C-alpha angles and dihedrals in degrees: 000000000000089000092055090048092049090048091051092049091047093051090047092053090049090063089068099035104048098137093047092047091049091049092048090047092053091047092049093050091047089049092054091046090051091051091050092049091050092051091048092050090051087052089059105267122134120246093256091048091047092051091048092048092048091051091050092047095051096037122194109010093205090055090053089051090052093049093049092049089054088057097054102028137073096244096198092047092047091051089050091053090048091050091049092049092046092048092050090052091050093049091048090052090058104043094163093056092042094051092047091048094049094046092047093050093042089055093051096042095041094049093046094046093047094051092041088053088058092046090047094048096047104029110021114025114100122221114274094243131106115281095356089168088075093063121105131188121216125226140170133228121208109185098302139070094258115100120219117216099181111099130194116229096251092054092050095046089052091051091044090065094054113094105161101101102005135035140201096027110193140176135203142181125196121217143137117273126208106233121185110236132184095288109005145359119284129201106237124184109248144157135222110223136185123238097266095048097103095036090056095047091050098211114136120219120249089226134021120344139300129244119286135190087269088066093048096078131102105279092013127251122331087272091058136249113344132203135187120210134202124249090248092053089047089056098044098042104027102026088234091295112183088218095062093110106093094021119137121245119189109218120174089350090302127111117243125183118229106232102167149010120222122212121259093249091061111092100159129237097313108077093202098052129081103194119193097190132040118195131174118275090235089066092067094106088057096044095044098037128178084029118068114193091170093062090047087077113185090357092068113073107181114113130099109218125202139158144176123261119245111249111280095010118126130211091251090056091049092050090047090053094046094057099069094045097048102085095037087058090049092051092048096049108029113079100190113083091203091058091048091051091047092053091047091053090051092050092240115200141156121247138185132217134180113290099184090116094046120236133283126164097223094058092087093049093051099041098085097042092050093048090049092050090047091054090051089050089051088055090053091050092048090047091051091049093048090049093051092043089055092048092047091048091053090044092050090049088056088054095052094114092050092049092046091050092051089047091052090051092058107277113142123230089244090055092051092048089049091054093049091047091051088057090051091046092054090051092047094048094047092046091048091049091052091046092049090051092055098036099079092053092047094045093049091050090050091049092052091049094046093050095043091092095044104055095296092175092064101030123083125190113197105217096168112136118261134176091284093054093045090048089051090051090049090051089051091051091050092046091048092049093052096043099043096035114028099054095047091043094052091042093049094050098040124108125018106331090186089066090059090068089061097036095049111168098339114146093231090067092045093052093045094053102036104075098111096051098068089051091054093047092049089050089053092054092046093049092046090052091053091053093046092050091049091049091049092052094049094044092048090047092051091048092051090046092055094043094045089085130235095230091250137062112250095185111117095000117132125190118212111195114212124191108204101165097101101044119095101240125093140159118015092352090059091048089054089052090054090048091051091047091052093048090050091053094046090060090059111108112255095025111126100181141346132210141152136240136183094213124033109218119252094019091111093244115129141188120185139163141167119272133172140181116247107287092003138110120277119249131186114252128193107230140204134172113226138175133229116300092019095132092045090050093048093041092237108155119242108218097181137002131008144296123261119274132210086245092064093102129148091269091060093056132265113296132194137180119207131196125236093263091056091046090054090047099050104023110028112184091358137104107252095195109110093014122120136234124204122217127227133336094303091051091207096135117073122195127196113221108230101171147010116218137183123280116264131186112258117188103009142349094251097066121072116251106278129219101279141176133200126216125198114255088227089067100048111125096211111115097226109011120188116218137183118239107230111206128186107206136174097196140056118304097225094084089043091054092051091049092049092051092048092049094050091048090052101037103030111015091167095067128080121260111282119258117228125206130167120236089231089062090048091054092047092046092052089063097034093125093049091045094052092046092049095045094046093045091051089048091049091048092051090049090048091053091047094046092046091049092050091047095050093045096045095046094046091047091053093046092047091052089052091053094052095114093044091051090047092052091048091052092044088055091054107274112153121237090241090055091051090048091050091048093055094040092049093058091062093039092058091048092048092048093053090045092050092049093050092042093049093054092046093045092053090054096041096046090074088073088066095053095101091054096050126096118204088334126117116226086228098046102163095210093054092048093047091048091050093050092047094048092050091044090053091049090050091048094050091047090052097044101072097050088047090053090048090052091051091054095055113123110226097221094048091046093052093046092052088070 
């Protein structure tokens, strides 16, 4: 055992002392030869005879060196090192091929890793808390297959008291909190949490304590209202003061006591949020004042509810236990009998799903686009691998004589395959390394673009690589090595390699051994066509979406968000403040007009209610509250009537403006001006129609403009409504931002600084998912065309060089240069034609998967498909043209001599 260990240690040392070991080996052999010569001389031989006898006795010195090296080396490891060194030399000798191969692989690996990082961050990565696999998220079903994850407070409190199959039930709600700073209020990301929130997430604070059920009571604990802050907030607001515990924090004009600091790694149960402040759920009436979602009872659906499973309890057991308690909870908490009966008819019940990844509402909306993009990335990777496999196969075919010579000298087929695979492995590893270097930057840019239409300023998607991403990259490297190396290696060493020494570059051999290559090239063309068709569909859909029109002109429109809930004014006094704010903005140079709106179009907020004409049927109308000059500012045409005025108060009678779709719905073939609309089931509120305006998109660009109505902001019944100032400007927004901040400081010092966004960014954000999919698909399609062109050109160039002697003989026998050019060109044309036919059939079938992403675009749009086929045909023709021209310029005598 000690001998084996010593042998292992000796061989290990030899890896780092090769020159010394070689020198010692030469010296030792020379020493033994010298001893033999001396003995022979003592036996009576002359010096020349002794040297000759010693040489015969020892034999070939190089062979002795080889045998001794086998004794003190790891033979397999040494062979591996030799193969790596040899492969590096080969790749350095062909820098053009190496650069193309690395860039092609880096593109495929980088794109796949970047998109997989998004998929991993949003769909796969568990929360970084202990035992996250035990978490569950509650939902509700109401007669359909869509689950509802927004809970009213009574439903959650009823579930909170159940401990049979789950424990530590908790709820949370993320929102901005107005925190009083040194000079003004600031909007800080925060979250309202129930008493068991921190217990369930099992992450201890770095200072103080976290919130408990004793804090989650109206008015807080006996010590008052408590708050927990994040480590980042502790640093930015308290400069990491050790005396932060017990400090006062004014939130929503109310004093909270800081009781704990959570570590930086703790982000809560929503993976996309980075809250700085955690306050008890019972403080919601204070934080949201003048709103009060808690008092809304079962009419306020706003909470996300989660819990931990009891040890040994499965999800199926939890769902089985939730069924029988669902309707009893409804009957105990819902006061309206009609609502209870309605829920019973819809088979209302609670349900539970895995909560290991936390919960965010936008996960479901991004799941399908991300999976689709990931499939397209997989196509790019496969295309890159097929391209490199074809190039390596042609390259290996050009090395047939070399491989045959090595085989004849004693190399085994396994040894030759190993060397070719090492070359592929080096390419795959280098390409993967380059792709991994670029992937984080690409994935973060994609995340920012994706989230730009969903509150991108407050949402954060962590796309940093973790073990899952690195494992995925390693799997890609392994897949690439096998695909681009194994098939060409087996193909290059198959058959009788000894015959290749005699066959050389004869075309007969090339034709006999080159059956797999056309199949791979045709597959490249087919796959590229699928990607190009998909890109064409998505790009056309996005173009038509943008050109469909929103019903208003976003150019030069700026939205200024104002939060008025925490300032003291209300009613008419607040309306005068808005009027003064608008007049102050209108005096800014470059401002054409100013108005106000409760809802900014295309921000996915909605407000709807039933309305009817007297004696008519009720219809649902989308609503918005707007100020004077709104339609002029938004460039929405006024077909009849007038805009609202500041004098349109309650005392002047209720006013309403409807769009053309609402006019056609309620008053077909009639003049709506002067007519009335009734509000709600009770129909107690009557509105005089004062104008009919053009239709405008409401929630998103995809949907047609709905029947909508506009109410004057001066008649809104909310106590302290918050509106957005809508400004039409012809100049830069920086001076406008400074003016807005100065006006809020003077007129409403208790509110946070206003937030400015351009309407152009709102429109772009509303189609962020479609934009990313279209841009990436076009990029992938361009890469597919480029990779396919490189593959066709490279493979044909290799094959043409191998047929040099055949072409020379043809031309020597009288073949015209045009015939030779057509011969070479035709070989690629046939491959491209078969690939286009196969790709076209597959693309027509696969395009149906994109139907849900398309806007006014058929998945089988003939012009898009024809354009894709033509573009790929042109690329194939251009890639085939240069090798064909080179073949036509071959001189017959030189071609025959090269053999």
